[in-house]
N, C-alpha and C positions, 0 to 999 in steps of 0.2 A: 313494744318490746320491753322486756323486763330490764330493770336496772339494779345492779348489785347494791345492797344496803351498806356494805363495807367500803368499797372503793369507787362506787358510782360508775362502774363500767356498764355501758349500754350494750346488751347482747344483740347479735344479729338475728335475723329471722331464722336462718339455717341452724344456728347454735340452739335456739329456743326449741325448734321443731324436733331436732335430734334428741335433746335431753328429755322432752316430754314423751317421746315414743318409747323411751327406756322404762317407763312406768315405775320409777323410784319415787320414794317419798320426798326427797330433797334433790336439788341440782347443785352441782359445784360450779362456782364462777370460773370461767376460763382465764380470768386475769389474776385474781388473788387466791383462788382455790378454796374459798370459804363456802360452806354449804348454805344454800338458799332454799326457802320453803314457799310454796304458793299460798296465796290468801284464799279464804272461802269464796270470795267473789270471783277470782280467776278460776278456781275449780269448777264453779257453777257454769261459768261461760264456756269452759272446755267441754262440759257434759252436753250443753245445749248444741254446740258446734259438731260434736261427735254424732 
């Protein structure tokens, strides 16, 4: 699961899935509302899984 770089909030599986399905460039942390961006590695894993 992703972890917010600002507040170290650990996202749940459901929150992660919903945010990734929205196909936005960044995802907002549900705790501190700062925008988070996925790394190249996680993007590649998502493409393989899809």
